[in-house]
C-alpha atoms as an extended CHARMM CRD file, in Angstrom:
* protein
*
       285  EXT
         1         1  UNK       CA            111.1970000000      108.6330000000       94.9430000000  PROA      1               0.0000000000
         2         2  UNK       CA            109.4860000000      110.5710000000       97.7010000000  PROA      2               0.0000000000
         3         3  UNK       CA            106.8540000000      108.8040000000       99.7840000000  PROA      3               0.0000000000
         4         4  UNK       CA            105.4800000000      111.9540000000      101.4420000000  PROA      4               0.0000000000
         5         5  UNK       CA            101.7170000000      112.3070000000      101.2010000000  PROA      5               0.0000000000
         6         6  UNK       CA            100.8410000000      114.4630000000       98.2270000000  PROA      6               0.0000000000
         7         7  UNK       CA             97.5240000000      114.2360000000       96.3670000000  PROA      7               0.0000000000
         8         8  UNK       CA             99.2550000000      115.1810000000       93.1110000000  PROA      8               0.0000000000
         9         9  UNK       CA            101.4280000000      112.0600000000       93.1890000000  PROA      9               0.0000000000
        10        10  UNK       CA            100.7260000000      108.3850000000       92.6820000000  PROA      10              0.0000000000
        11        11  UNK       CA             99.7990000000      106.2230000000       95.6170000000  PROA      11              0.0000000000
        12        12  UNK       CA            102.3780000000      104.3940000000       97.7010000000  PROA      12              0.0000000000
        13        13  UNK       CA            102.3360000000      100.7910000000       98.9180000000  PROA      13              0.0000000000
        14        14  UNK       CA            103.9300000000      100.3770000000      102.3640000000  PROA      14              0.0000000000
        15        15  UNK       CA            105.2500000000       97.0220000000      103.6170000000  PROA      15              0.0000000000
        16        16  UNK       CA            105.1440000000       97.3900000000      107.3860000000  PROA      16              0.0000000000
        17        17  UNK       CA            106.8810000000       95.2310000000      110.0140000000  PROA      17              0.0000000000
        18        18  UNK       CA            105.0020000000       94.6730000000      113.2590000000  PROA      18              0.0000000000
        19        19  UNK       CA            106.0490000000       93.0840000000      116.5890000000  PROA      19              0.0000000000
        20        20  UNK       CA            106.6690000000       89.3260000000      116.7690000000  PROA      20              0.0000000000
        21        21  UNK       CA            105.3160000000       89.1310000000      120.3000000000  PROA      21              0.0000000000
        22        22  UNK       CA            106.1650000000       92.1920000000      122.3800000000  PROA      22              0.0000000000
        23        23  UNK       CA            103.9360000000       95.1090000000      121.3750000000  PROA      23              0.0000000000
        24        24  UNK       CA            106.5530000000       97.5460000000      122.6900000000  PROA      24              0.0000000000
        25        25  UNK       CA            108.6980000000       96.6110000000      119.6820000000  PROA      25              0.0000000000
        26        26  UNK       CA            106.5020000000       98.5740000000      117.2590000000  PROA      26              0.0000000000
        27        27  UNK       CA            108.5220000000      101.4100000000      115.7670000000  PROA      27              0.0000000000
        28        28  UNK       CA            107.5260000000      105.0560000000      115.9860000000  PROA      28              0.0000000000
        29        29  UNK       CA            107.5640000000      105.2720000000      112.1990000000  PROA      29              0.0000000000
        30        30  UNK       CA            105.3390000000      102.1970000000      111.7980000000  PROA      30              0.0000000000
        31        31  UNK       CA            102.7410000000      103.7580000000      114.0840000000  PROA      31              0.0000000000
        32        32  UNK       CA            102.8840000000      107.0460000000      112.1750000000  PROA      32              0.0000000000
        33        33  UNK       CA            102.5980000000      105.3600000000      108.7860000000  PROA      33              0.0000000000
        34        34  UNK       CA             99.6790000000      103.1600000000      109.8570000000  PROA      34              0.0000000000
        35        35  UNK       CA             97.8630000000      106.1810000000      111.2960000000  PROA      35              0.0000000000
        36        36  UNK       CA             98.1850000000      107.9860000000      107.9630000000  PROA      36              0.0000000000
        37        37  UNK       CA             97.0840000000      105.1290000000      105.6920000000  PROA      37              0.0000000000
        38        38  UNK       CA             93.9390000000      105.1490000000      103.6070000000  PROA      38              0.0000000000
        39        39  UNK       CA             93.6480000000      101.3960000000      104.0910000000  PROA      39              0.0000000000
        40        40  UNK       CA             95.6300000000       98.5200000000      105.5810000000  PROA      40              0.0000000000
        41        41  UNK       CA             95.7320000000       94.9520000000      104.2890000000  PROA      41              0.0000000000
        42        42  UNK       CA             96.3550000000       92.2950000000      106.9310000000  PROA      42              0.0000000000
        43        43  UNK       CA             96.7900000000       88.5470000000      107.0400000000  PROA      43              0.0000000000
        44        44  UNK       CA             94.2310000000       88.3520000000      109.8640000000  PROA      44              0.0000000000
        45        45  UNK       CA             92.1460000000       91.4970000000      110.3180000000  PROA      45              0.0000000000
        46        46  UNK       CA             91.0170000000       90.4730000000      113.8010000000  PROA      46              0.0000000000
        47        47  UNK       CA             94.6180000000       90.0950000000      114.9690000000  PROA      47              0.0000000000
        48        48  UNK       CA             95.6550000000       93.3770000000      113.3690000000  PROA      48              0.0000000000
        49        49  UNK       CA             92.6220000000       95.1680000000      114.8100000000  PROA      49              0.0000000000
        50        50  UNK       CA             93.9490000000       94.3730000000      118.2910000000  PROA      50              0.0000000000
        51        51  UNK       CA             97.3150000000       95.9110000000      117.3810000000  PROA      51              0.0000000000
        52        52  UNK       CA             95.6240000000       99.0130000000      115.9590000000  PROA      52              0.0000000000
        53        53  UNK       CA             93.5840000000       99.4680000000      119.1280000000  PROA      53              0.0000000000
        54        54  UNK       CA             96.7800000000       99.2040000000      121.1680000000  PROA      54              0.0000000000
        55        55  UNK       CA             98.3740000000      101.8890000000      118.9820000000  PROA      55              0.0000000000
        56        56  UNK       CA             95.2800000000      104.1040000000      119.0560000000  PROA      56              0.0000000000
        57        57  UNK       CA             94.9290000000      104.1170000000      115.2670000000  PROA      57              0.0000000000
        58        58  UNK       CA             92.0040000000      103.0370000000      113.1110000000  PROA      58              0.0000000000
        59        59  UNK       CA             92.8280000000      102.4500000000      109.4410000000  PROA      59              0.0000000000
        60        60  UNK       CA             90.3080000000      100.7020000000      107.2110000000  PROA      60              0.0000000000
        61        61  UNK       CA             91.2320000000       97.0100000000      107.4020000000  PROA      61              0.0000000000
        62        62  UNK       CA             91.0250000000       94.4680000000      104.5920000000  PROA      62              0.0000000000
        63        63  UNK       CA             92.1740000000       90.8470000000      104.5210000000  PROA      63              0.0000000000
        64        64  UNK       CA             95.0720000000       89.6280000000      102.3920000000  PROA      64              0.0000000000
        65        65  UNK       CA             96.1610000000       86.0400000000      102.7770000000  PROA      65              0.0000000000
        66        66  UNK       CA             97.4320000000       83.1580000000      100.6510000000  PROA      66              0.0000000000
        67        67  UNK       CA             93.9380000000       82.3050000000       99.3920000000  PROA      67              0.0000000000
        68        68  UNK       CA             92.9230000000       85.7670000000       98.1560000000  PROA      68              0.0000000000
        69        69  UNK       CA             96.2080000000       87.4930000000       97.3430000000  PROA      69              0.0000000000
        70        70  UNK       CA             95.9060000000       87.1370000000       93.5680000000  PROA      70              0.0000000000
        71        71  UNK       CA             92.3610000000       88.5270000000       93.6510000000  PROA      71              0.0000000000
        72        72  UNK       CA             93.4410000000       91.5810000000       95.6370000000  PROA      72              0.0000000000
        73        73  UNK       CA             95.9440000000       92.8260000000       93.0560000000  PROA      73              0.0000000000
        74        74  UNK       CA             93.5250000000       94.7720000000       90.8430000000  PROA      74              0.0000000000
        75        75  UNK       CA             91.7940000000       96.2230000000       93.9040000000  PROA      75              0.0000000000
        76        76  UNK       CA             95.0420000000       97.4920000000       95.4080000000  PROA      76              0.0000000000
        77        77  UNK       CA             96.2630000000       98.9040000000       92.0900000000  PROA      77              0.0000000000
        78        78  UNK       CA             92.9720000000      100.7570000000       91.7280000000  PROA      78              0.0000000000
        79        79  UNK       CA             93.5270000000      102.3420000000       95.1380000000  PROA      79              0.0000000000
        80        80  UNK       CA             97.0380000000      103.3710000000       94.1200000000  PROA      80              0.0000000000
        81        81  UNK       CA             95.6780000000      104.9060000000       90.9070000000  PROA      81              0.0000000000
        82        82  UNK       CA             93.5170000000      107.0890000000       93.1630000000  PROA      82              0.0000000000
        83        83  UNK       CA             96.6560000000      108.2140000000       94.9970000000  PROA      83              0.0000000000
        84        84  UNK       CA             95.9030000000      106.3010000000       98.1840000000  PROA      84              0.0000000000
        85        85  UNK       CA             98.4760000000      105.2660000000      100.7640000000  PROA      85              0.0000000000
        86        86  UNK       CA             98.0570000000      101.5230000000      101.1680000000  PROA      86              0.0000000000
        87        87  UNK       CA             99.7720000000       99.3270000000      103.7580000000  PROA      87              0.0000000000
        88        88  UNK       CA            100.4380000000       95.6270000000      104.2490000000  PROA      88              0.0000000000
        89        89  UNK       CA            101.1570000000       93.8030000000      107.5180000000  PROA      89              0.0000000000
        90        90  UNK       CA            101.4380000000       90.1370000000      108.4320000000  PROA      90              0.0000000000
        91        91  UNK       CA            100.3340000000       88.6520000000      111.7350000000  PROA      91              0.0000000000
        92        92  UNK       CA            103.8000000000       89.2430000000      113.1590000000  PROA      92              0.0000000000
        93        93  UNK       CA            107.1890000000       90.4420000000      111.9920000000  PROA      93              0.0000000000
        94        94  UNK       CA            108.2080000000       91.5530000000      108.5190000000  PROA      94              0.0000000000
        95        95  UNK       CA            105.6920000000       90.7680000000      105.7470000000  PROA      95              0.0000000000
        96        96  UNK       CA            106.6140000000       88.4020000000      102.8870000000  PROA      96              0.0000000000
        97        97  UNK       CA            109.0340000000       86.3870000000      105.0720000000  PROA      97              0.0000000000
        98        98  UNK       CA            107.2050000000       83.0360000000      104.7900000000  PROA      98              0.0000000000
        99        99  UNK       CA            104.0130000000       85.0800000000      104.4430000000  PROA      99              0.0000000000
       100       100  UNK       CA            101.8650000000       86.2590000000      101.5100000000  PROA      100             0.0000000000
       101       101  UNK       CA            102.5470000000       89.5100000000       99.6710000000  PROA      101             0.0000000000
       102       102  UNK       CA            105.2270000000       89.1100000000       97.0180000000  PROA      102             0.0000000000
       103       103  UNK       CA            102.6960000000       88.9620000000       94.1440000000  PROA      103             0.0000000000
       104       104  UNK       CA            101.2330000000       92.2640000000       95.2920000000  PROA      104             0.0000000000
       105       105  UNK       CA            104.6450000000       93.8860000000       95.6300000000  PROA      105             0.0000000000
       106       106  UNK       CA            105.7200000000       92.6210000000       92.1920000000  PROA      106             0.0000000000
       107       107  UNK       CA            102.4950000000       93.9540000000       90.6470000000  PROA      107             0.0000000000
       108       108  UNK       CA            103.0510000000       97.3780000000       92.2350000000  PROA      108             0.0000000000
       109       109  UNK       CA            106.5570000000       97.5190000000       90.7650000000  PROA      109             0.0000000000
       110       110  UNK       CA            105.3160000000       96.4900000000       87.3190000000  PROA      110             0.0000000000
       111       111  UNK       CA            102.6510000000       99.1700000000       87.4400000000  PROA      111             0.0000000000
       112       112  UNK       CA            105.1900000000      101.8270000000       88.4200000000  PROA      112             0.0000000000
       113       113  UNK       CA            104.0930000000      102.5350000000       91.9750000000  PROA      113             0.0000000000
       114       114  UNK       CA            106.4610000000      103.1780000000       94.8680000000  PROA      114             0.0000000000
       115       115  UNK       CA            106.8580000000      100.3050000000       97.3280000000  PROA      115             0.0000000000
       116       116  UNK       CA            108.2400000000      101.5630000000      100.6220000000  PROA      116             0.0000000000
       117       117  UNK       CA            109.5300000000       99.3400000000      103.4720000000  PROA      117             0.0000000000
       118       118  UNK       CA            108.8170000000      100.2470000000      107.0690000000  PROA      118             0.0000000000
       119       119  UNK       CA            111.3920000000       98.0010000000      108.7690000000  PROA      119             0.0000000000
       120       120  UNK       CA            111.1180000000       96.5270000000      112.2260000000  PROA      120             0.0000000000
       121       121  UNK       CA            110.8950000000       93.1740000000      113.9790000000  PROA      121             0.0000000000
       122       122  UNK       CA            111.9250000000       89.9430000000      112.2410000000  PROA      122             0.0000000000
       123       123  UNK       CA            112.0610000000       86.5470000000      113.9210000000  PROA      123             0.0000000000
       124       124  UNK       CA            114.8570000000       85.4870000000      111.5500000000  PROA      124             0.0000000000
       125       125  UNK       CA            117.1460000000       88.3910000000      112.4100000000  PROA      125             0.0000000000
       126       126  UNK       CA            116.2010000000       88.3560000000      116.0970000000  PROA      126             0.0000000000
       127       127  UNK       CA            117.2410000000       84.7110000000      116.3860000000  PROA      127             0.0000000000
       128       128  UNK       CA            120.4160000000       85.1590000000      114.3450000000  PROA      128             0.0000000000
       129       129  UNK       CA            121.4980000000       87.9850000000      116.6430000000  PROA      129             0.0000000000
       130       130  UNK       CA            121.4960000000       85.7180000000      119.7100000000  PROA      130             0.0000000000
       131       131  UNK       CA            122.2080000000       82.2750000000      118.2350000000  PROA      131             0.0000000000
       132       132  UNK       CA            125.9410000000       82.1530000000      118.9460000000  PROA      132             0.0000000000
       133       133  UNK       CA            126.6400000000       80.6870000000      115.4950000000  PROA      133             0.0000000000
       134       134  UNK       CA            128.3380000000       82.2720000000      112.4480000000  PROA      134             0.0000000000
       135       135  UNK       CA            126.0430000000       84.8310000000      110.8140000000  PROA      135             0.0000000000
       136       136  UNK       CA            128.3150000000       86.3820000000      108.1820000000  PROA      136             0.0000000000
       137       137  UNK       CA            126.5350000000       84.0970000000      105.7120000000  PROA      137             0.0000000000
       138       138  UNK       CA            123.2190000000       82.3480000000      106.2060000000  PROA      138             0.0000000000
       139       139  UNK       CA            120.3750000000       80.8290000000      104.2020000000  PROA      139             0.0000000000
       140       140  UNK       CA            116.7540000000       81.2180000000      105.2810000000  PROA      140             0.0000000000
       141       141  UNK       CA            114.6000000000       78.2590000000      104.2120000000  PROA      141             0.0000000000
       142       142  UNK       CA            111.2620000000       78.9800000000      105.8700000000  PROA      142             0.0000000000
       143       143  UNK       CA            109.2090000000       76.0300000000      107.0950000000  PROA      143             0.0000000000
       144       144  UNK       CA            110.4380000000       72.5170000000      106.3760000000  PROA      144             0.0000000000
       145       145  UNK       CA            107.9060000000       70.1120000000      104.8000000000  PROA      145             0.0000000000
       146       146  UNK       CA            105.4180000000       68.4060000000      107.1020000000  PROA      146             0.0000000000
       147       147  UNK       CA            106.3340000000       64.8900000000      105.9510000000  PROA      147             0.0000000000
       148       148  UNK       CA            109.5720000000       63.2850000000      107.0620000000  PROA      148             0.0000000000
       149       149  UNK       CA            110.6690000000       62.0140000000      103.6290000000  PROA      149             0.0000000000
       150       150  UNK       CA            110.4440000000       65.4690000000      102.0480000000  PROA      150             0.0000000000
       151       151  UNK       CA            111.9860000000       67.0630000000      105.1300000000  PROA      151             0.0000000000
       152       152  UNK       CA            114.9580000000       64.6990000000      105.0710000000  PROA      152             0.0000000000
       153       153  UNK       CA            115.4610000000       65.3540000000      101.3690000000  PROA      153             0.0000000000
       154       154  UNK       CA            115.9600000000       69.0720000000      102.0590000000  PROA      154             0.0000000000
       155       155  UNK       CA            118.1860000000       68.3710000000      105.0490000000  PROA      155             0.0000000000
       156       156  UNK       CA            120.3880000000       66.1230000000      102.8830000000  PROA      156             0.0000000000
       157       157  UNK       CA            120.6870000000       68.9220000000      100.3320000000  PROA      157             0.0000000000
       158       158  UNK       CA            122.0600000000       71.3110000000      102.9660000000  PROA      158             0.0000000000
       159       159  UNK       CA            124.0220000000       68.7670000000      105.0080000000  PROA      159             0.0000000000
       160       160  UNK       CA            127.3740000000       69.5880000000      103.4130000000  PROA      160             0.0000000000
       161       161  UNK       CA            126.8820000000       73.3350000000      103.1280000000  PROA      161             0.0000000000
       162       162  UNK       CA            129.2570000000       75.3760000000      105.3120000000  PROA      162             0.0000000000
       163       163  UNK       CA            126.6380000000       78.1500000000      105.5530000000  PROA      163             0.0000000000
       164       164  UNK       CA            124.3720000000       78.6100000000      108.5930000000  PROA      164             0.0000000000
       165       165  UNK       CA            120.7940000000       77.4760000000      107.8520000000  PROA      165             0.0000000000
       166       166  UNK       CA            117.6590000000       79.0780000000      109.3300000000  PROA      166             0.0000000000
       167       167  UNK       CA            114.2660000000       77.3610000000      109.5430000000  PROA      167             0.0000000000
       168       168  UNK       CA            110.8570000000       78.1080000000      111.0240000000  PROA      168             0.0000000000
       169       169  UNK       CA            109.0530000000       75.2620000000      112.7750000000  PROA      169             0.0000000000
       170       170  UNK       CA            105.7550000000       74.6920000000      114.5480000000  PROA      170             0.0000000000
       171       171  UNK       CA            105.1480000000       73.1400000000      117.9350000000  PROA      171             0.0000000000
       172       172  UNK       CA            103.4390000000       70.1880000000      116.2470000000  PROA      172             0.0000000000
       173       173  UNK       CA            106.5590000000       69.1100000000      114.3410000000  PROA      173             0.0000000000
       174       174  UNK       CA            109.5670000000       70.4380000000      116.2400000000  PROA      174             0.0000000000
       175       175  UNK       CA            110.4520000000       67.0880000000      117.8650000000  PROA      175             0.0000000000
       176       176  UNK       CA            110.1010000000       65.1790000000      114.5910000000  PROA      176             0.0000000000
       177       177  UNK       CA            112.2110000000       67.7730000000      112.7890000000  PROA      177             0.0000000000
       178       178  UNK       CA            114.9740000000       67.5850000000      115.3950000000  PROA      178             0.0000000000
       179       179  UNK       CA            114.9170000000       63.7900000000      115.1600000000  PROA      179             0.0000000000
       180       180  UNK       CA            115.3330000000       64.0170000000      111.3840000000  PROA      180             0.0000000000
       181       181  UNK       CA            118.1830000000       66.5010000000      111.8360000000  PROA      181             0.0000000000
       182       182  UNK       CA            119.9050000000       64.0130000000      114.1390000000  PROA      182             0.0000000000
       183       183  UNK       CA            119.5650000000       61.3150000000      111.5030000000  PROA      183             0.0000000000
       184       184  UNK       CA            120.6470000000       63.4000000000      108.5140000000  PROA      184             0.0000000000
       185       185  UNK       CA            123.0030000000       66.0540000000      109.9180000000  PROA      185             0.0000000000
       186       186  UNK       CA            124.3080000000       64.1090000000      112.8930000000  PROA      186             0.0000000000
       187       187  UNK       CA            123.4710000000       64.3740000000      116.5700000000  PROA      187             0.0000000000
       188       188  UNK       CA            126.5830000000       66.4880000000      117.1590000000  PROA      188             0.0000000000
       189       189  UNK       CA            125.6450000000       69.2770000000      114.7140000000  PROA      189             0.0000000000
       190       190  UNK       CA            125.4300000000       72.6490000000      116.5090000000  PROA      190             0.0000000000
       191       191  UNK       CA            122.0000000000       74.2610000000      116.6280000000  PROA      191             0.0000000000
       192       192  UNK       CA            120.2350000000       77.1780000000      118.2910000000  PROA      192             0.0000000000
       193       193  UNK       CA            116.5830000000       76.6500000000      119.1460000000  PROA      193             0.0000000000
       194       194  UNK       CA            114.6140000000       79.8120000000      119.8930000000  PROA      194             0.0000000000
       195       195  UNK       CA            110.9770000000       79.7210000000      120.9290000000  PROA      195             0.0000000000
       196       196  UNK       CA            108.5060000000       82.5000000000      121.7050000000  PROA      196             0.0000000000
       197       197  UNK       CA            111.0240000000       85.2610000000      120.9100000000  PROA      197             0.0000000000
       198       198  UNK       CA            110.2780000000       88.5760000000      122.6940000000  PROA      198             0.0000000000
       199       199  UNK       CA            107.3840000000       86.9550000000      124.5870000000  PROA      199             0.0000000000
       200       200  UNK       CA            107.0060000000       86.1070000000      128.2660000000  PROA      200             0.0000000000
       201       201  UNK       CA            108.3080000000       82.5400000000      127.9450000000  PROA      201             0.0000000000
       202       202  UNK       CA            111.1280000000       83.2950000000      125.5080000000  PROA      202             0.0000000000
       203       203  UNK       CA            113.6770000000       80.4640000000      125.4440000000  PROA      203             0.0000000000
       204       204  UNK       CA            116.9890000000       80.4080000000      123.5440000000  PROA      204             0.0000000000
       205       205  UNK       CA            119.0160000000       77.1860000000      123.6490000000  PROA      205             0.0000000000
       206       206  UNK       CA            122.4070000000       76.5480000000      122.0260000000  PROA      206             0.0000000000
       207       207  UNK       CA            123.9510000000       73.0980000000      121.8380000000  PROA      207             0.0000000000
       208       208  UNK       CA            124.1060000000       69.9070000000      119.8010000000  PROA      208             0.0000000000
       209       209  UNK       CA            120.9940000000       68.6550000000      118.0100000000  PROA      209             0.0000000000
       210       210  UNK       CA            120.8710000000       65.3400000000      119.8980000000  PROA      210             0.0000000000
       211       211  UNK       CA            121.2750000000       66.9450000000      123.3070000000  PROA      211             0.0000000000
       212       212  UNK       CA            118.6630000000       69.6490000000      122.6850000000  PROA      212             0.0000000000
       213       213  UNK       CA            116.2040000000       67.0860000000      121.3200000000  PROA      213             0.0000000000
       214       214  UNK       CA            116.5340000000       65.1560000000      124.5940000000  PROA      214             0.0000000000
       215       215  UNK       CA            116.0460000000       68.3380000000      126.6150000000  PROA      215             0.0000000000
       216       216  UNK       CA            112.8940000000       69.2670000000      124.7010000000  PROA      216             0.0000000000
       217       217  UNK       CA            111.5140000000       65.7410000000      125.0370000000  PROA      217             0.0000000000
       218       218  UNK       CA            112.0290000000       65.9750000000      128.8030000000  PROA      218             0.0000000000
       219       219  UNK       CA            110.3660000000       69.3900000000      129.0730000000  PROA      219             0.0000000000
       220       220  UNK       CA            106.8620000000       69.5790000000      127.5160000000  PROA      220             0.0000000000
       221       221  UNK       CA            106.7290000000       73.3160000000      128.2270000000  PROA      221             0.0000000000
       222       222  UNK       CA            109.6110000000       73.8670000000      125.7980000000  PROA      222             0.0000000000
       223       223  UNK       CA            107.6280000000       72.0970000000      123.0700000000  PROA      223             0.0000000000
       224       224  UNK       CA            105.0660000000       74.9000000000      122.9160000000  PROA      224             0.0000000000
       225       225  UNK       CA            105.1180000000       78.1000000000      120.8980000000  PROA      225             0.0000000000
       226       226  UNK       CA            106.6690000000       79.2650000000      117.6400000000  PROA      226             0.0000000000
       227       227  UNK       CA            110.2020000000       78.1330000000      116.8240000000  PROA      227             0.0000000000
       228       228  UNK       CA            113.1910000000       79.3930000000      114.8790000000  PROA      228             0.0000000000
       229       229  UNK       CA            115.9490000000       76.8410000000      114.3230000000  PROA      229             0.0000000000
       230       230  UNK       CA            119.4390000000       78.0560000000      113.3890000000  PROA      230             0.0000000000
       231       231  UNK       CA            121.6520000000       75.1740000000      112.2960000000  PROA      231             0.0000000000
       232       232  UNK       CA            125.4210000000       75.4790000000      112.0030000000  PROA      232             0.0000000000
       233       233  UNK       CA            127.0020000000       74.8130000000      108.6420000000  PROA      233             0.0000000000
       234       234  UNK       CA            129.0890000000       71.7150000000      108.0400000000  PROA      234             0.0000000000
       235       235  UNK       CA            132.6090000000       71.9160000000      109.3750000000  PROA      235             0.0000000000
       236       236  UNK       CA            135.2430000000       72.2670000000      106.6730000000  PROA      236             0.0000000000
       237       237  UNK       CA            137.7730000000       69.4480000000      106.8770000000  PROA      237             0.0000000000
       238       238  UNK       CA            141.3530000000       70.6930000000      106.9240000000  PROA      238             0.0000000000
       239       239  UNK       CA            142.3860000000       69.1520000000      103.6330000000  PROA      239             0.0000000000
       240       240  UNK       CA            143.5410000000       70.6230000000      100.3510000000  PROA      240             0.0000000000
       241       241  UNK       CA            143.7980000000       69.1100000000       96.9290000000  PROA      241             0.0000000000
       242       242  UNK       CA            146.0010000000       69.7530000000       93.9570000000  PROA      242             0.0000000000
       243       243  UNK       CA            145.4620000000       71.9710000000       90.9420000000  PROA      243             0.0000000000
       244       244  UNK       CA            145.3840000000       68.8200000000       88.8200000000  PROA      244             0.0000000000
       245       245  UNK       CA            142.4320000000       67.4490000000       90.7960000000  PROA      245             0.0000000000
       246       246  UNK       CA            140.6870000000       70.8190000000       90.6080000000  PROA      246             0.0000000000
       247       247  UNK       CA            141.1090000000       70.7790000000       86.8270000000  PROA      247             0.0000000000
       248       248  UNK       CA            139.8460000000       67.1940000000       86.6450000000  PROA      248             0.0000000000
       249       249  UNK       CA            136.7840000000       68.0420000000       88.7230000000  PROA      249             0.0000000000
       250       250  UNK       CA            135.8960000000       71.0060000000       86.5280000000  PROA      250             0.0000000000
       251       251  UNK       CA            136.2760000000       68.8870000000       83.3930000000  PROA      251             0.0000000000
       252       252  UNK       CA            134.0680000000       66.0890000000       84.7230000000  PROA      252             0.0000000000
       253       253  UNK       CA            131.4940000000       68.6200000000       85.9990000000  PROA      253             0.0000000000
       254       254  UNK       CA            131.1970000000       69.9860000000       82.4570000000  PROA      254             0.0000000000
       255       255  UNK       CA            129.8280000000       66.6080000000       81.3930000000  PROA      255             0.0000000000
       256       256  UNK       CA            127.9640000000       65.3640000000       84.4640000000  PROA      256             0.0000000000
       257       257  UNK       CA            125.7510000000       66.6480000000       87.2570000000  PROA      257             0.0000000000
       258       258  UNK       CA            127.7990000000       68.1130000000       90.1500000000  PROA      258             0.0000000000
       259       259  UNK       CA            127.1680000000       65.2850000000       92.6060000000  PROA      259             0.0000000000
       260       260  UNK       CA            128.0470000000       62.5950000000       90.0480000000  PROA      260             0.0000000000
       261       261  UNK       CA            131.1920000000       64.4760000000       89.0780000000  PROA      261             0.0000000000
       262       262  UNK       CA            132.1920000000       64.8040000000       92.7200000000  PROA      262             0.0000000000
       263       263  UNK       CA            131.5960000000       61.0930000000       93.3660000000  PROA      263             0.0000000000
       264       264  UNK       CA            133.8200000000       60.0890000000       90.4520000000  PROA      264             0.0000000000
       265       265  UNK       CA            136.6630000000       62.4500000000       91.3380000000  PROA      265             0.0000000000
       266       266  UNK       CA            136.4720000000       61.5500000000       95.0370000000  PROA      266             0.0000000000
       267       267  UNK       CA            136.8340000000       57.8560000000       94.1850000000  PROA      267             0.0000000000
       268       268  UNK       CA            139.7640000000       58.6140000000       91.8740000000  PROA      268             0.0000000000
       269       269  UNK       CA            141.6030000000       61.0490000000       94.1770000000  PROA      269             0.0000000000
       270       270  UNK       CA            140.6890000000       60.0260000000       97.7070000000  PROA      270             0.0000000000
       271       271  UNK       CA            139.6300000000       63.5990000000       98.5240000000  PROA      271             0.0000000000
       272       272  UNK       CA            136.5250000000       63.8730000000      100.7160000000  PROA      272             0.0000000000
       273       273  UNK       CA            133.3480000000       64.3650000000       98.6480000000  PROA      273             0.0000000000
       274       274  UNK       CA            132.1240000000       67.2320000000      100.8360000000  PROA      274             0.0000000000
       275       275  UNK       CA            135.3260000000       69.1770000000      100.2430000000  PROA      275             0.0000000000
       276       276  UNK       CA            135.1380000000       68.6250000000       96.4980000000  PROA      276             0.0000000000
       277       277  UNK       CA            131.4610000000       69.5560000000       96.3630000000  PROA      277             0.0000000000
       278       278  UNK       CA            131.8570000000       72.7370000000       98.4200000000  PROA      278             0.0000000000
       279       279  UNK       CA            134.8190000000       73.8080000000       96.2730000000  PROA      279             0.0000000000
       280       280  UNK       CA            132.8250000000       73.1700000000       93.0870000000  PROA      280             0.0000000000
       281       281  UNK       CA            129.8960000000       75.2030000000       94.4010000000  PROA      281             0.0000000000
       282       282  UNK       CA            132.2110000000       78.1110000000       95.2060000000  PROA      282             0.0000000000
       283       283  UNK       CA            133.5280000000       78.0950000000       91.6210000000  PROA      283             0.0000000000
       284       284  UNK       CA            130.0200000000       78.5860000000       90.2420000000  PROA      284             0.0000000000
       285       285  UNK       CA            129.3190000000       81.7030000000       92.2940000000  PROA      285             0.0000000000
């Protein structure tokens, strides 16, 4: 579907990535699209107004955040009915990545309007590109819960996964989160901590969770800013198990929850529970 401006066609909804810190990272296309919009929805209009002034563009700005997103749907669809070109930006990076917007995008699809991405900066991908950990597979989990009990529950769920895990974290909780990771994942788990990516005080650290926690505790300056945490997956133990045990595990898993099935078969066979669980997960994919 073409997204060229044409008054005879339906409107288009553009999802536009903006810089995560360095304004020079705006793309040429993003600037051109924003300049040609009929209106632009932004998480914080004051923040986006500064970006627009820097770019020398002046679209009509409207707010769209977690508290008013649902109420904006009919308004945006009405603009698209009129054939308008409507854009969405977040405060930084690619919209909808731990930011509002998916309800709007889903509504546009349901109503039959084109939704066009204008790709660009992403803190997730920026950190993955420099983390020094496996990136052929990864899971992005956004912000961990603020409370330790809920945070540890999620960390336990991913503790045996061999896949790299990516989290956002705030300066207010980064030390507590790293302490919980030490407790749940182990102080020797590999992690990359990136703060203030693309900004003046950008810092990228790779090491073990326990060591980097100590380094952050000793350096208050490193405790400031916005954080991306990339955690290495669990190491696969070099151990195989027989076809008979595989068959037994599948049979027990047909009757019980995966973790209960794994616990029973591990006790019976002596095979490590993490190996059994990871194998069982792979069979369900």
